[in-house]
N, CA, C and O atoms as a printed pandas DataFrame, in Angstrom:
     atom_number atom_name residue_name chain_id  residue_number  x_coord  y_coord  z_coord
0              1         N          MET        A               1   -9.671   17.332   -4.403
1              2        CA          MET        A               1   -8.537   18.345   -4.456
2              3         C          MET        A               1   -9.066   19.734   -4.345
3              4         O          MET        A               1  -10.150   20.028   -4.849
4              5         N          ASN        A               2   -8.323   20.607   -3.693
5              6        CA          ASN        A               2   -8.775   21.926   -3.565
6              7         C          ASN        A               2   -7.999   22.918   -4.357
7              8         O          ASN        A               2   -6.799   22.724   -4.553
8              9         N          THR        A               3   -8.579   23.924   -4.806
9             10        CA          THR        A               3   -7.835   25.008   -5.553
10            11         C          THR        A               3   -6.882   25.727   -4.656
11            12         O          THR        A               3   -7.286   26.266   -3.626
12            13         N          ASP        A               4   -5.720   25.747   -4.992
13            14        CA          ASP        A               4   -4.665   26.358   -4.195
14            15         C          ASP        A               4   -4.220   27.655   -4.700
15            16         O          ASP        A               4   -4.474   28.648   -4.018
16            17         N          THR        A               5   -3.575   27.782   -5.830
17            18        CA          THR        A               5   -3.138   29.018   -6.449
18            19         C          THR        A               5   -3.301   29.052   -8.015
19            20         O          THR        A               5   -3.536   28.063   -8.708
20            21         N          LYS        A               6   -3.156   30.218   -8.422
21            22        CA          LYS        A               6   -3.182   30.313   -9.927
22            23         C          LYS        A               6   -1.880   30.884  -10.324
23            24         O          LYS        A               6   -1.281   31.679   -9.600
24            25         N          HIS        A               7   -1.425   30.473  -11.504
25            26        CA          HIS        A               7   -0.113   30.649  -12.087
26            27         C          HIS        A               7   -0.138   31.123  -13.539
27            28         O          HIS        A               7   -0.829   30.453  -14.307
28            29         N          ASN        A               8    0.496   32.153  -14.016
29            30        CA          ASN        A               8    0.539   32.496  -15.435
30            31         C          ASN        A               8    1.415   31.474  -16.136
31            32         O          ASN        A               8    2.493   31.088  -15.684
32            33         N          ALA        A               9    0.877   31.070  -17.259
33            34        CA          ALA        A               9    1.648   29.970  -18.016
34            35         C          ALA        A               9    1.921   30.474  -19.451
35            36         O          ALA        A               9    1.017   30.963  -20.129
36            37         N          SER        A              10    3.147   30.348  -19.882
37            38        CA          SER        A              10    3.479   30.527  -21.230
38            39         C          SER        A              10    4.137   29.258  -21.741
39            40         O          SER        A              10    5.238   28.909  -21.313
40            41         N          HIS        A              11    3.496   28.595  -22.615
41            42        CA          HIS        A              11    3.970   27.340  -23.132
42            43         C          HIS        A              11    3.453   27.030  -24.473
43            44         O          HIS        A              11    2.900   27.933  -25.099
44            45         N          ALA        A              12    3.573   25.826  -25.001
45            46        CA          ALA        A              12    3.145   25.582  -26.372
46            47         C          ALA        A              12    1.563   25.854  -26.519
47            48         O          ALA        A              12    1.098   26.084  -27.636
48            49         N          GLU        A              13    0.834   25.828  -25.499
49            50        CA          GLU        A              13   -0.639   26.074  -25.576
50            51         C          GLU        A              13   -0.911   27.627  -25.653
51            52         O          GLU        A              13   -2.027   28.045  -25.959
52            53         N          GLY        A              14    0.046   28.390  -25.392
53            54        CA          GLY        A              14   -0.169   29.877  -25.385
54            55         C          GLY        A              14   -0.263   30.294  -23.906
55            56         O          GLY        A              14   -0.365   29.489  -22.980
56            57         N          PRO        A              15   -0.217   31.628  -23.778
57            58        CA          PRO        A              15   -0.322   32.247  -22.445
58            59         C          PRO        A              15   -1.743   32.046  -21.826
59            60         O          PRO        A              15   -2.781   31.985  -22.484
60            61         N          GLY        A              16   -1.651   31.961  -20.599
61            62        CA          GLY        A              16   -2.969   31.774  -19.820
62            63         C          GLY        A              16   -2.705   31.648  -18.278
63            64         O          GLY        A              16   -1.610   31.833  -17.748
64            65         N          VAL        A              17   -3.741   31.343  -17.706
65            66        CA          VAL        A              17   -3.613   31.177  -16.258
66            67         C          VAL        A              17   -3.975   29.675  -15.915
67            68         O          VAL        A              17   -5.014   29.143  -16.304
68            69         N          LEU        A              18   -3.003   29.040  -15.140
69            70        CA          LEU        A              18   -3.332   27.692  -14.760
70            71         C          LEU        A              18   -4.016   27.698  -13.352
71            72         O          LEU        A              18   -3.671   28.518  -12.500
72            73         N          ASP        A              19   -4.969   26.789  -13.129
73            74        CA          ASP        A              19   -5.716   26.780  -11.889
74            75         C          ASP        A              19   -5.061   25.560  -11.147
75            76         O          ASP        A              19   -5.434   24.437  -11.485
76            77         N          TRP        A              20   -4.163   25.686  -10.213
77            78        CA          TRP        A              20   -3.485   24.580   -9.522
78            79         C          TRP        A              20   -4.353   24.028   -8.426
79            80         O          TRP        A              20   -5.061   24.754   -7.728
80            81         N          HIS        A              21   -4.278   22.717   -8.295
81            82        CA          HIS        A              21   -5.082   21.895   -7.348
82            83         C          HIS        A              21   -4.008   21.038   -6.533
83            84         O          HIS        A              21   -3.202   20.299   -7.099
84            85         N          LYS        A              22   -4.071   21.204   -5.184
85            86        CA          LYS        A              22   -3.242   20.408   -4.300
86            87         C          LYS        A              22   -3.750   19.027   -4.314
87            88         O          LYS        A              22   -4.976   18.920   -4.281
88            89         N          SER        A              23   -3.003   17.879   -4.359
89            90        CA          SER        A              23   -3.386   16.625   -4.246
90            91         C          SER        A              23   -4.083   16.376   -2.862
91            92         O          SER        A              23   -3.631   16.902   -1.845
92            93         N          SER        A              24   -5.168   15.583   -2.840
93            94        CA          SER        A              24   -5.806   15.305   -1.485
94            95         C          SER        A              24   -4.975   14.438   -0.744
95            96         O          SER        A              24   -5.156   14.363    0.471
96            97         N          TYR        A              25   -4.010   13.712   -1.340
97            98        CA          TYR        A              25   -3.069   12.955   -0.627
98            99         C          TYR        A              25   -1.851   13.639    0.016
99           100         O          TYR        A              25   -1.175   13.107    0.897
100          101         N          SER        A              26   -1.627   14.858   -0.494
101          102        CA          SER        A              26   -0.615   15.705    0.012
102          103         C          SER        A              26   -0.754   15.982    1.585
103          104         O          SER        A              26   -1.833   16.228    2.123
104          105         N          SER        A              27    0.428   15.914    2.227
105          106        CA          SER        A              27    0.307   16.218    3.655
106          107         C          SER        A              27    1.345   17.250    4.053
107          108         O          SER        A              27    2.491   17.152    3.613
108          109         N          GLY        A              28    1.013   18.173    4.816
109          110        CA          GLY        A              28    2.014   19.165    5.349
110          111         C          GLY        A              28    3.016   18.601    6.383
111          112         O          GLY        A              28    4.017   19.214    6.755
112          113         N          ASP        A              29    2.657   17.398    6.802
113          114        CA          ASP        A              29    3.550   16.851    7.910
114          115         C          ASP        A              29    4.788   16.106    7.204
115          116         O          ASP        A              29    5.867   16.008    7.788
116          117         N          THR        A              30    4.588   15.624    6.013
117          118        CA          THR        A              30    5.718   14.889    5.391
118          119         C          THR        A              30    6.564   15.627    4.406
119          120         O          THR        A              30    7.633   15.169    4.002
120          121         N          GLY        A              31    6.045   16.844    4.001
121          122        CA          GLY        A              31    6.788   17.567    3.036
122          123         C          GLY        A              31    6.571   17.023    1.527
123          124         O          GLY        A              31    7.159   17.517    0.565
124          125         N          ASN        A              32    5.708   16.008    1.438
125          126        CA          ASN        A              32    5.352   15.504    0.110
126          127         C          ASN        A              32    4.138   16.137   -0.421
127          128         O          ASN        A              32    3.018   15.699   -0.162
128          129         N          CYS        A              33    4.362   17.228   -1.207
129          130        CA          CYS        A              33    3.132   17.988   -1.666
130          131         C          CYS        A              33    3.196   18.141   -3.088
131          132         O          CYS        A              33    4.177   18.640   -3.639
132          133         N          VAL        A              34    2.121   17.703   -3.741
133          134        CA          VAL        A              34    2.083   17.937   -5.229
134          135         C          VAL        A              34    0.837   18.714   -5.667
135          136         O          VAL        A              34   -0.255   18.578   -5.115
136          137         N          GLU        A              35    1.080   19.560   -6.726
137          138        CA          GLU        A              35   -0.054   20.276   -7.216
138          139         C          GLU        A              35   -0.184   19.987   -8.692
139          140         O          GLU        A              35    0.841   19.825   -9.355
140          141         N          VAL        A              36   -1.351   19.913   -9.236
141          142        CA          VAL        A              36   -1.638   19.595  -10.679
142          143         C          VAL        A              36   -2.541   20.682  -11.300
143          144         O          VAL        A              36   -3.481   21.166  -10.669
144          145         N          ALA        A              37   -2.248   21.018  -12.456
145          146        CA          ALA        A              37   -3.007   22.053  -13.253
146          147         C          ALA        A              37   -3.195   21.468  -14.596
147          148         O          ALA        A              37   -2.221   20.960  -15.152
148          149         N          THR        A              38   -4.462   21.490  -15.227
149          150        CA          THR        A              38   -4.584   20.957  -16.448
150          151         C          THR        A              38   -4.840   22.050  -17.504
151          152         O          THR        A              38   -5.386   23.098  -17.161
152          153         N          ALA        A              39   -4.471   21.840  -18.749
153          154        CA          ALA        A              39   -4.613   22.791  -19.770
154          155         C          ALA        A              39   -5.257   21.943  -20.876
155          156         O          ALA        A              39   -5.423   20.743  -20.661
156          157         N          PRO        A              40   -5.661   22.526  -22.136
157          158        CA          PRO        A              40   -6.430   21.739  -23.049
158          159         C          PRO        A              40   -5.599   20.555  -23.517
159          160         O          PRO        A              40   -6.206   19.501  -23.707
160          161         N          ALA        A              41   -4.307   20.594  -23.723
161          162        CA          ALA        A              41   -3.592   19.467  -24.301
162          163         C          ALA        A              41   -2.457   18.888  -23.307
163          164         O          ALA        A              41   -1.739   17.946  -23.645
164          165         N          SER        A              42   -2.358   19.511  -22.088
165          166        CA          SER        A              42   -1.268   19.062  -21.224
166          167         C          SER        A              42   -1.719   19.113  -19.768
167          168         O          SER        A              42   -2.746   19.695  -19.417
168          169         N          THR        A              43   -0.925   18.494  -18.970
169          170        CA          THR        A              43   -1.135   18.481  -17.509
170          171         C          THR        A              43    0.197   18.813  -16.897
171          172         O          THR        A              43    1.264   18.290  -17.219
172          173         N          HIS        A              44    0.012   19.794  -15.923
173          174        CA          HIS        A              44    1.266   20.335  -15.284
174          175         C          HIS        A              44    1.280   19.871  -13.843
175          176         O          HIS        A              44    0.281   19.874  -13.124
176          177         N          ILE        A              45    2.543   19.454  -13.458
177          178        CA          ILE        A              45    2.733   18.802  -12.098
178          179         C          ILE        A              45    3.818   19.527  -11.358
179          180         O          ILE        A              45    4.911   19.613  -11.917
180          181         N          ARG        A              46    3.653   20.065  -10.160
181          182        CA          ARG        A              46    4.763   20.775   -9.461
182          183         C          ARG        A              46    4.764   20.455   -8.034
183          184         O          ARG        A              46    3.827   19.902   -7.458
184          185         N          ASP        A              47    5.927   20.849   -7.458
185          186        CA          ASP        A              47    6.080   20.708   -5.948
186          187         C          ASP        A              47    5.448   21.925   -5.281
187          188         O          ASP        A              47    5.945   23.041   -5.436
188          189         N          SER        A              48    4.356   21.724   -4.539
189          190        CA          SER        A              48    3.752   22.866   -3.957
190          191         C          SER        A              48    4.527   23.594   -2.914
191          192         O          SER        A              48    4.194   24.723   -2.552
192          193         N          LYS        A              49    5.520   22.987   -2.444
193          194        CA          LYS        A              49    6.359   23.712   -1.368
194          195         C          LYS        A              49    7.445   24.543   -2.015
195          196         O          LYS        A              49    8.054   25.369   -1.334
196          197         N          ASP        A              50    7.735   24.356   -3.370
197          198        CA          ASP        A              50    8.660   25.244   -4.032
198          199         C          ASP        A              50    8.112   25.468   -5.432
199          200         O          ASP        A              50    8.468   24.735   -6.355
200          201         N          THR        A              51    7.269   26.446   -5.606
201          202        CA          THR        A              51    6.476   26.827   -6.921
202          203         C          THR        A              51    7.436   27.476   -7.867
203          204         O          THR        A              51    7.130   27.709   -9.037
204          205         N          THR        A              52    8.704   27.791   -7.303
205          206        CA          THR        A              52    9.666   28.424   -8.244
206          207         C          THR        A              52   10.323   27.499   -9.246
207          208         O          THR        A              52   10.882   27.949  -10.246
208          209         N          ILE        A              53   10.253   26.155   -8.965
209          210        CA          ILE        A              53   10.888   25.260   -9.749
210          211         C          ILE        A              53    9.737   24.945  -10.969
211          212         O          ILE        A              53    8.530   24.836  -10.753
212          213         N          ALA        A              54   10.298   24.843  -12.102
213          214        CA          ALA        A              54    9.399   24.664  -13.275
214          215         C          ALA        A              54    8.620   23.373  -13.152
215          216         O          ALA        A              54    9.186   22.385  -12.684
216          217         N          PRO        A              55    7.418   23.320  -13.524
217          218        CA          PRO        A              55    6.627   22.130  -13.398
218          219         C          PRO        A              55    6.931   21.148  -14.480
219          220         O          PRO        A              55    7.347   21.571  -15.559
220          221         N          VAL        A              56    6.739   19.748  -14.259
221          222        CA          VAL        A              56    6.722   18.814  -15.213
222          223         C          VAL        A              56    5.579   18.839  -16.076
223          224         O          VAL        A              56    4.471   18.836  -15.541
224          225         N          ILE        A              57    5.677   18.867  -17.453
225          226        CA          ILE        A              57    4.447   19.054  -18.231
226          227         C          ILE        A              57    4.430   17.748  -19.038
227          228         O          ILE        A              57    5.441   17.341  -19.611
228          229         N          VAL        A              58    3.222   17.087  -19.068
229          230        CA          VAL        A              58    2.988   15.868  -19.761
230          231         C          VAL        A              58    1.722   15.931  -20.610
231          232         O          VAL        A              58    0.791   16.651  -20.250
232          233         N          GLY        A              59    1.655   15.212  -21.707
233          234        CA          GLY        A              59    0.392   15.197  -22.386
234          235         C          GLY        A              59   -0.772   14.648  -21.669
235          236         O          GLY        A              59   -0.580   13.741  -20.859
236          237         N          ASN        A              60   -1.947   15.096  -21.877
237          238        CA          ASN        A              60   -3.082   14.482  -21.193
238          239         C          ASN        A              60   -3.384   13.097  -21.366
239          240         O          ASN        A              60   -3.913   12.469  -20.449
240          241         N          PRO        A              61   -3.064   12.501  -22.588
241          242        CA          PRO        A              61   -3.162   10.947  -22.621
242          243         C          PRO        A              61   -2.077   10.272  -21.608
243          244         O          PRO        A              61   -2.374    9.289  -20.929
244          245         N          ALA        A              62   -0.917   10.829  -21.572
245          246        CA          ALA        A              62    0.016   10.269  -20.634
246          247         C          ALA        A              62   -0.371   10.394  -19.201
247          248         O          ALA        A              62   -0.129    9.498  -18.393
248          249         N          TRP        A              63   -0.974   11.507  -18.886
249          250        CA          TRP        A              63   -1.413   11.764  -17.445
250          251         C          TRP        A              63   -2.598   10.698  -17.231
251          252         O          TRP        A              63   -2.609    9.992  -16.222
252          253         N          ALA        A              64   -3.553   10.611  -18.178
253          254        CA          ALA        A              64   -4.699    9.699  -17.934
254          255         C          ALA        A              64   -4.116    8.277  -17.732
255          256         O          ALA        A              64   -4.544    7.589  -16.805
256          257         N          ALA        A              65   -3.213    7.839  -18.515
257          258        CA          ALA        A              65   -2.611    6.497  -18.453
258          259         C          ALA        A              65   -1.987    6.303  -17.078
259          260         O          ALA        A              65   -2.165    5.246  -16.472
260          261         N          PHE        A              66   -1.263    7.291  -16.572
261          262        CA          PHE        A              66   -0.611    7.299  -15.210
262          263         C          PHE        A              66   -1.701    7.163  -14.233
263          264         O          PHE        A              66   -1.584    6.242  -13.424
264          265         N          LEU        A              67   -2.763    7.933  -14.163
265          266        CA          LEU        A              67   -3.736    7.886  -13.233
266          267         C          LEU        A              67   -4.510    6.413  -13.186
267          268         O          LEU        A              67   -4.878    5.878  -12.140
268          269         N          ASN        A              68   -4.680    5.883  -14.469
269          270        CA          ASN        A              68   -5.271    4.555  -14.668
270          271         C          ASN        A              68   -4.490    3.572  -13.915
271          272         O          ASN        A              68   -5.006    2.687  -13.233
272          273         N          MET        A              69   -3.078    3.773  -14.075
273          274        CA          MET        A              69   -2.217    2.730  -13.536
274          275         C          MET        A              69   -2.187    2.797  -12.035
275          276         O          MET        A              69   -2.308    1.764  -11.376
276          277         N          VAL        A              70   -2.031    3.972  -11.469
277          278        CA          VAL        A              70   -2.060    4.164  -10.026
278          279         C          VAL        A              70   -3.254    3.901   -9.309
279          280         O          VAL        A              70   -3.204    3.463   -8.160
280          281         N          GLU        A              71   -4.392    4.147   -9.929
281          282        CA          GLU        A              71   -5.683    3.928   -9.373
282          283         C          GLU        A              71   -6.171    2.488   -9.422
283          284         O          GLU        A              71   -7.127    2.081   -8.762
284          285         N          GLY        A              72   -5.403    1.707  -10.299
285          286        CA          GLY        A              72   -5.635    0.335  -10.508
286          287         C          GLY        A              72   -6.866   -0.147  -10.916
287          288         O          GLY        A              72   -7.030   -1.355  -11.088
């Protein structure tokens, strides 16, 4: 994954800057692009083509379980 953008974050973990990474599986051809940023207790997921939409925020254990499931 490559660093794409930084975004100010105000959420339960406090203000800070998130370092967003575009998925290596994202393709400009299909319009299916996802970015992920991690914080100490959560993972933030957003549509890289419309960063004005609020990201989905999940706990790090839930994100790890998701990755384990899809990576099989």
